[in-house]
Each structure stands twice: as C-alpha cells, then as structure tokens.
C-alpha positions in Angstrom: 10.4 -9.6 21.7 8.0 -12.1 20.1 5.9 -11.3 17.1 2.7 -13.3 16.9 0.4 -14.2 14.0 -3.2 -15.0 14.7 -5.2 -17.1 12.2 -8.6 -18.6 12.1 -8.1 -22.4 12.1 -11.5 -23.3 10.9 -13.9 -21.7 8.4 -13.8 -18.4 10.0 -16.0 -16.8 12.7 -13.9 -18.4 15.4 -13.8 -15.3 17.6 -10.5 -13.7 16.3 -11.6 -10.2 17.0 -11.8 -10.6 20.8 -8.5 -12.6 21.0 -6.6 -10.1 18.8 -7.9 -7.3 21.0 -7.0 -9.2 24.1 -3.5 -9.7 22.9 -3.1 -6.2 21.5 -3.0 -4.8 25.0 0.6 -5.9 25.1 1.4 -5.4 21.3 2.9 -2.2 19.9 1.7 -2.8 16.4 -1.4 -4.7 15.1 -1.1 -5.6 11.2 -3.8 -6.9 9.0 -2.3 -9.1 6.4 -5.0 -10.5 4.0 -8.6 -10.5 3.0 -11.1 -7.8 2.4 -14.2 -6.3 4.1 -16.1 -9.5 3.5 -15.0 -10.6 7.0 -16.0 -9.1 10.2 -14.9 -8.9 13.8 -17.2 -8.2 16.7 -15.5 -6.7 19.7 -17.2 -6.4 23.2 -15.4 -4.0 25.4 -16.8 -3.0 28.7 -20.3 -3.8 27.3 -19.8 -1.7 24.2 -19.9 -3.4 20.8 -17.6 -2.6 18.0 -18.1 -4.0 14.5 -15.0 -4.0 12.2 -14.6 -5.2 8.7 -11.4 -3.7 7.1 -9.8 -2.0 10.2 -7.4 -4.0 12.3 -9.0 -5.0 15.7 -6.3 -3.0 17.5 -7.8 0.4 16.5 -10.1 0.4 19.5 -7.0 0.6 21.9 -5.3 3.8 22.2 -1.6 4.2 21.8 -1.2 1.4 19.3 -0.2 1.5 15.6 -2.7 -0.2 13.2 -1.5 -1.4 9.8 -3.3 -2.5 6.8 -0.7 -4.5 4.7 -0.4 -5.1 1.0 -2.0 -8.7 1.3 -5.3 -6.9 1.9 -7.6 -5.7 -0.9 -9.1 -2.4 0.3 -12.4 -0.8 -0.6 -11.6 2.9 0.1 -15.1 4.0 0.2 -16.1 1.3 2.8 -13.0 2.2 4.8 -13.8 5.8 5.0 -17.4 5.0 6.2 -16.0 2.5 8.7 -13.5 5.0 10.1 -16.3 7.5 10.4 -18.5 5.0 12.2 -15.8 4.0 14.7 -14.9 7.6 15.4 -18.5 8.2 16.3 -18.0 5.6 19.1 -15.3 7.7 20.6 -12.2 5.9 19.0 -9.6 8.2 17.6 -8.2 7.2 14.2 -5.4 9.4 12.6 -2.4 8.7 10.2 -0.4 8.4 13.4 -2.5 5.4 14.6 -3.4 3.8 11.1 -1.2 3.1 8.2 -2.1 1.7 4.8 0.6 0.0 2.7 1.3 1.9 -0.5 1.1 -1.2 -2.6 -2.3 -2.3 -1.3 -4.7 -3.1 -4.3 -8.0 -1.3 -4.2 -11.5 -2.8 -4.6 -13.5 -0.7 -7.1 -17.2 -0.5 -7.6 -16.7 -2.5 -10.8 -15.4 -5.4 -8.8 -18.5 -5.7 -6.7 -20.7 -5.5 -9.8 -18.8 -8.3 -11.5 -18.8 -10.5 -8.4 -22.5 -10.3 -8.0 -23.3 -10.8 -11.7 -21.2 -13.9 -11.9 -22.6 -15.4 -8.7 -26.2 -14.8 -10.1 -25.3 -16.4 -13.4 -23.6 -19.4 -11.9 -25.6 -22.5 -12.4 -26.9 -24.8 -9.5 -24.1 -26.4 -7.5 -21.3 -24.0 -8.7 -22.2 -21.0 -6.6 -19.5 -20.1 -4.2 -21.6 -18.3 -1.6 -19.5 -15.0 -2.1 -20.6 -11.9 -0.2 -20.6 -10.1 -3.5 -18.3 -7.3 -2.2 -15.7 -7.6 -5.0 -13.0 -9.3 -3.1 -12.4 -12.1 -5.7 -12.4 -9.9 -8.7 -10.0 -7.5 -6.9 -7.5 -10.3 -6.2 -7.9 -11.4 -9.9 -6.8 -8.0 -11.1 -3.9 -8.0 -8.7 -2.6 -11.4 -10.2 -3.4 -10.1 -13.7 -1.2 -7.0 -13.1 -4.1 -4.5 -13.7 -4.8 -3.3 -10.1 -5.1 0.2 -9.0 -3.0 0.5 -5.9 -3.1 3.0 -3.1 0.1 4.7 -4.4 -1.5 5.3 -7.8 -4.0 7.5 -6.4 -1.2 10.3 -5.9 -0.5 10.8 -9.7 -3.4 11.3 -12.1 -1.6 10.2 -15.3 -0.8 7.0 -13.7 -4.3 6.5 -12.3 -5.9 7.1 -15.6 -3.4 4.6 -17.2 -4.3 2.0 -14.7 -8.1 2.6 -15.2 -7.7 2.1 -18.9 -5.9 -1.1 -18.5 -8.6 -2.4 -16.1 -11.3 -1.5 -18.5 -9.7 -3.4 -21.3 -10.3 -6.5 -19.2 -13.6 -5.7 -17.6 -15.6 -4.3 -20.4 -15.7 -7.6 -22.4 -16.6 -9.5 -19.3 -19.4 -7.2 -18.6 -20.8 -7.5 -22.1 -20.8 -11.3 -21.7 -22.7 -11.0 -18.5 -25.0 -8.3 -19.9 -23.8 -5.5 -17.8 -23.5 -1.9 -19.1 -20.0 -0.8 -19.9 -18.0 1.0 -17.3 -18.5 4.8 -17.0 -14.7 5.6 -17.4 -14.9 9.2 -16.5 -17.2 8.5 -13.5 -14.8 6.0 -12.1 -11.8 8.3 -12.6 -13.7 11.1 -10.8 -14.7 8.8 -7.9 -11.1 7.7 -7.4 -9.8 11.3 -7.5 -12.4 12.3 -5.0 -11.4 9.6 -2.5 -7.7 10.0 -3.0 -7.5 12.9 -0.5 -9.2 10.9 2.1 -7.0 7.8 1.7 -3.6 9.1 0.9 -2.9 10.6 4.3 -2.8 7.1 5.7 -0.4 5.7 3.0 3.1 4.6 4.1 5.9 2.1 3.2 4.6 -0.4 5.6 7.4 -2.9 5.0 9.8 -0.3 6.1 7.9 0.8 9.2 7.5 -2.9 10.3 11.2 -3.5 9.7 12.1 -0.5 11.9 9.8 -1.5 14.7 11.0 -5.0 14.7 14.7 -3.7 15.0 13.6 -1.4 17.8 12.2 -4.5 19.7 8.4 -3.7 19.3 5.9 -6.4 19.5 3.9 -7.0 16.4 0.6 -8.8 16.2 -0.4 -10.0 12.7 -4.2 -10.5 12.2 -5.8 -12.4 9.3 -9.3 -12.6 8.2 -11.5 -15.7 7.4 -10.2 -19.2 8.3 -7.5 -21.5 7.2 -10.0 -23.9 5.7 -10.9 -21.0 3.3 -7.3 -20.6 2.1 -7.1 -20.5 -1.8 -4.5 -23.3 -1.7 -5.3 -25.4 1.4 -9.1 -24.9 1.8 -12.1 -26.8 0.6 -11.5 -25.5 -2.9 -13.3 -24.1 -4.9 -15.5 -23.0 -1.9 -12.8 -20.8 -0.5 -11.7 -17.1 -0.3 -9.5 -15.4 -2.9 -6.4 -15.1 -0.9 -3.9 -17.3 1.2 -5.2 -17.2 4.8 -2.5 -19.4 6.5 0.1 -18.0 8.7 2.8 -17.9 6.0 0.8 -15.0 4.4 1.6 -12.7 7.3 5.1 -12.4 6.0 4.3 -11.6 2.4 1.1 -9.7 3.2 3.1 -7.1 5.1 6.7 -7.4 3.9 8.1 -8.5 7.2 9.8 -11.6 5.9 9.4 -15.1 7.5 12.1 -14.4 10.1 9.7 -11.9 11.7 7.3 -14.5 12.9 7.9 -16.0 16.3 4.6 -17.6 17.3 1.4 -18.7 15.5 -1.8 -18.8 17.6 -4.7 -20.6 15.9 -8.1 -19.5 16.9 -10.5 -22.5 17.3 -14.2 -22.6 18.2 -15.1 -25.5 20.6 -17.5 -26.7 17.9 -17.5 -26.1 14.1 -19.4 -23.6 11.8 -19.1 -22.4 8.3 -21.0 -19.9 6.1 -21.9 -20.4 2.4 -21.5 -23.4 0.3 -19.0 -26.3 0.4 -18.2 -29.5 2.2 -18.7 -29.8 5.9 -18.4 -33.3 7.1 -19.5 -32.8 10.8 -22.5 -30.6 10.0 -25.7 -31.1 12.0 -29.0 -30.9 10.6 -30.9 -31.7 13.9 -31.8 -30.3 17.2 -28.2 -30.2 18.3 -27.2 -28.2 15.4 -30.1 -25.8 15.9 -29.1 -25.5 19.6 -25.4 -24.7 18.8 -26.6 -22.0 16.4 -28.9 -20.4 18.8 -26.7 -20.6 21.9 -23.6 -19.4 19.8 -25.6 -16.5 18.1 -24.3 -17.8 14.8 -25.0 -15.1 12.4 -22.4 -13.4 10.2 -21.1 -10.1 11.4 -21.1 -8.7 7.8 -24.0 -10.5 6.0 -26.3 -11.6 8.8 -26.3 -15.0 7.2 -27.1 -18.0 9.4 -24.1 -20.1 10.0 -24.0 -23.9 9.4 -23.2 -25.6 12.7 -21.6 -29.0 13.7 -19.5 -30.9 16.0 -15.9 -30.2 16.6 -13.7 -31.7 13.8 -10.4 -32.7 15.2 -9.1 -34.1 11.9 -9.6 -30.8 10.0 -7.9 -28.8 12.9 -4.9 -31.1 12.8 -4.6 -30.3 9.1 -4.8 -26.5 9.7 -2.3 -26.6 12.6 0.2 -28.3 10.3 -0.3 -26.0 7.3 -0.1 -22.9 9.4 2.6 -24.1 11.8 0.3 -23.4 14.8 2.3 -23.3 18.1 -0.8 -23.1 20.3 -4.5 -22.6 20.0 -7.1 -20.2 21.6 -10.2 -22.2 22.1 -13.4 -20.1 22.1 -17.0 -20.4 22.8 -16.6 -23.4 25.2 -19.7 -22.0 27.0 -21.9 -22.7 24.1 -21.4 -26.6 24.8 -22.8 -26.1 28.4 -25.8 -28.4 29.1 -25.3 -31.0 26.5 -25.6 -34.5 27.8 -23.1 -35.9 25.2 -20.6 -34.3 23.0 -19.1 -35.7 19.8 -15.8 -35.0 18.3 -15.0 -36.0 14.6 -11.7 -37.8 14.6 -11.5 -38.8 11.0 -13.5 -39.9 7.9 -14.7 -42.9 6.2 -14.2 -42.8 2.4 -15.8 -45.8 0.7 -14.9 -48.0 3.5 -11.4 -46.6 4.0 -10.5 -44.7 7.2 -8.8 -41.4 6.6 -7.2 -39.0 9.3 -7.3 -36.0 6.9 -9.8 -34.5 4.5 -8.7 -35.2 0.9 -8.2 -32.3 -1.6 -10.4 -33.8 -4.3 -13.9 -32.2 -4.1 -15.7 -35.4 -5.2 -13.8 -37.3 -2.5 -14.7 -34.7 0.1 -18.3 -35.1 -0.7 -18.2 -38.8 -0.1 -16.4 -38.5 3.4 -18.5 -39.3 6.3 -17.4 -38.4 9.9 -16.1 -40.8 12.3 -17.1 -39.6 15.8 -15.8 -40.2 19.3 -18.4 -39.5 22.1 -17.7 -37.8 25.3 -19.9 -36.9 28.3 -21.0 -33.3 28.5 -21.5 -31.1 31.6 -24.4 -29.3 33.2 -22.6 -26.6 35.0 -21.9 -23.2 33.3 -18.5 -22.3 32.1 -19.5 -18.8 31.0 -17.1 -16.2 32.3 -14.7 -18.7 33.7 -11.3 -17.1 34.2 -9.3 -20.1 35.7 -9.1 -23.8 35.3 -10.7 -24.1 38.9 -13.9 -22.5 37.5 -14.5 -25.1 35.0 -16.4 -28.4 35.4 -14.3 -31.5 35.3 -15.9 -32.7 32.1 -15.2 -29.5 30.4 -11.5 -29.8 31.3 -11.5 -33.4 29.9 -13.1 -32.2 26.7 -10.3 -29.4 26.3 -7.5 -32.0 27.1 -9.0 -34.5 24.6 -9.0 -31.8 21.8 -5.4 -31.1 22.5 -4.6 -34.8 22.1 -6.4 -35.2 18.9 -5.2 -32.0 17.1 -1.6 -32.5 18.4 -1.3 -28.9 19.7 -1.7 -27.4 23.0 -4.3 -24.8 24.2 -2.7 -21.4 24.9 -5.8 -19.4 25.7 -9.4 -20.4 26.6 -12.2 -17.9 25.9 -15.4 -18.3 27.9 -17.5 -15.4 26.8 -17.3 -12.4 24.4 -16.0 -10.2 27.2 -12.2 -9.5 26.9 -11.4 -10.5 30.4 -13.2 -13.8 30.4 -10.2 -15.6 29.2 -7.9 -18.2 30.7 -4.2 -17.8 29.8 -2.1 -20.9 29.7 0.7 -19.9 27.6 1.6 -16.3 26.7 2.3 -16.1 23.0 4.2 -12.9 23.6 6.6 -14.5 26.0 10.3 -13.8 25.1 
C-alpha cells in the first residue's frame, strides 16, 4: 500500500486541511510530522466548520488513528483545550484514536513569553512576524538538549531535573530582556497537573507506525506551514523553526525514508504569505485586493490578513524539487474566476540577469523582480466543479500551463472548501 506525504508547496495556507481530510477517507493512519500550533487547518464537512491547530486533520473522521510525531513541538495546555473544543462538535477523541510520540518536545509558557519579548525588542527590519506562541524557542531548546519531552512527565525526578536545566538557559535570557525570573515551583506544578491529561495519549509512535506499515496499512503524513518557510530551504530568516519539506516526514515520525511512497504538494492557484519576508509576485493593487477578498485570505490562527500575489511558477519548481513532489493538488482555482487577464511569474530579473529560481541570499532576493507571462482569464464559474467537463476552456489551459512551468503534474484539483468539490486526476494512494 502507498504511504503519502502531504506538504504545503508555497508559504502555507494552501488548503492542506481539506486535502488531507479528503485523502484520509482511504488512509488508516494520519500522522503530523512537524510544526506547532502556530499553523491552522480549517475543514468544512457537510457545512460544519472545524478549526484545528495541533490535532491532525484526520481526527474528524471516525475509525482512523491520528498521530502527533516527534518532529512536532507540542503545547499540552493548548492541545487539551483543542481536544475539548473538537469533542463539543461531536468528534470522539480517545487514546485509541490519538497517539502522541513519547519523544515529542513540549512548548512551555516560558517559550511564548520569550518569543513575544524578542519580537517586541527586535529593531525595524529584523522582525520575523512570529505568532508569539513559543514554537521557535521550543525548537531551540530541543536542539540545545534542554527540552522537556512527553515521556519526562511520567517521572517527577526527571521532570524537575529537566526544568532546572531549562532555567539555567532561560533566566539569563529573560534578565537581558527585562522579564521576571521563571517561577520554578509554579512551572513544575503546572507540568505535574497537565501530565495526567497528556500521558494517556503517549506511545512509541515509531514502533506503532512500523507495525502498521508491515501490516499493509495506509499512512498519510501531514505537515504544517509551507515549504517556502522551511528552516533550510525557505526565505531565511523569515521562516519557521523546523524543516517543512517532505523528507521531515521520515525523521519527524521515525518511519524512515523507505516508508514514503508518494509526495503530494498542495498549491494555491495564486500566491499568499503571512508575516514578513520577500514575496516577488506580491500585488499592492486592486488585483491583490480582489484575490484577498475572494479567497477570504485571513489566517486561521491569528486572523492576520495575508499578502496576495500572482502564481509564482519559479518558486513552485523549486519546492517541487526540494520536497521530491510527485504531483500537486491545485486549490482555490475558483478565486481566479472573473479576471480578464492572469499573470504567472516564470522567473526573476536580478540586476539585468534572468534567473529561473530565487537565490538564497536575502539581499539578492530583495532585488529580484518578477518576470511575468500573461494568460487570458475566464468569466464562467469554476466553483464546485467536480470534473474537467465542468471547467471553462481557459481555466483548463491555465492548469496545463502551470503543470508545464513547474514540471510537475496536477494530481488533484480543488474548486471549493467543500470536501467533495475535488477533481481526481491521479490517486496518490494507488498501489
């Protein structure tokens, strides 16, 4: 059976939630492999809206196992609230339907405090645009070998030792930023209280996934954010704090690279990003305003307005290469309905030199201007289309041109937030 990795191939917000949920109907396990609760998925199922941050998108389907892998950083207090919220909508979540890797690092309240204080203290032009939820500092502690992990909650002596090690690092930082020292006893008490709610979900995820794979079960790996926010291959330093590209699915769950059979890149029919950083095809005119309004481009987590621009094929070609994308799911095609002309960024001009990729150097990225190819738009509606026959001829030409430019085929086409409004071209789960 094929195991599928789903990655956002732009700056996030591409519509991964709907696609993962749509694919999860035939998956047995849905595993989240990186990121924190700074990313959000909005699912619309039979008119009912579910907003998820930390939970894998598969939790809204009965009979599936959802997994939070070790590549995630997890805020246990947020998770408990999110579980309660989703339960109120009639979704059953138990240790039989949700597992958390024992080696998953925790996001502590001190991480969020540090995150916000550093962003506030940053000088103009150096702000990252973080959500302030502590994801970056939690990953820093993981790399610095001072994380408190899920398994540590089971033993008080270990927990106290881990807290003391973290305080040795964090208290000097807090003094430098003018923040009060950490309440050691209060933090330990908070962790002891949450332990009873979190530990029932703890499991050796790597072992469970290995057994599922041997049994021929289908595993769907779900990431957060988008590949252009990858800590190595994104628009650094305006990136997230983890690896987002498909290879992280292996290390973020313990499945191993041989457990990945197909990589599906989720791609919006235009381009958006939240926060600071370069965006060559960004629009500051009426077309950009129209894309934002028609696409309802506001963040699931923060409500922040997203920056909008034309489709950037050069960037997509990059992310398809770095994630080894086998096929893309093209979303929000209906947002382009009614435009007389459409533009696609096919490369960049850097000081008179034509480039077919975005360079890594930040100062070069800032000087890149987009090179556009223009295509006719269409006046008919594509919203809700479920077959190629339902699409206007010009819309089909647009999709085909996208395929040519990014050198990757369209496997799925999404034409509305509703789960069934999807055109299947290639089944990622095909044996």
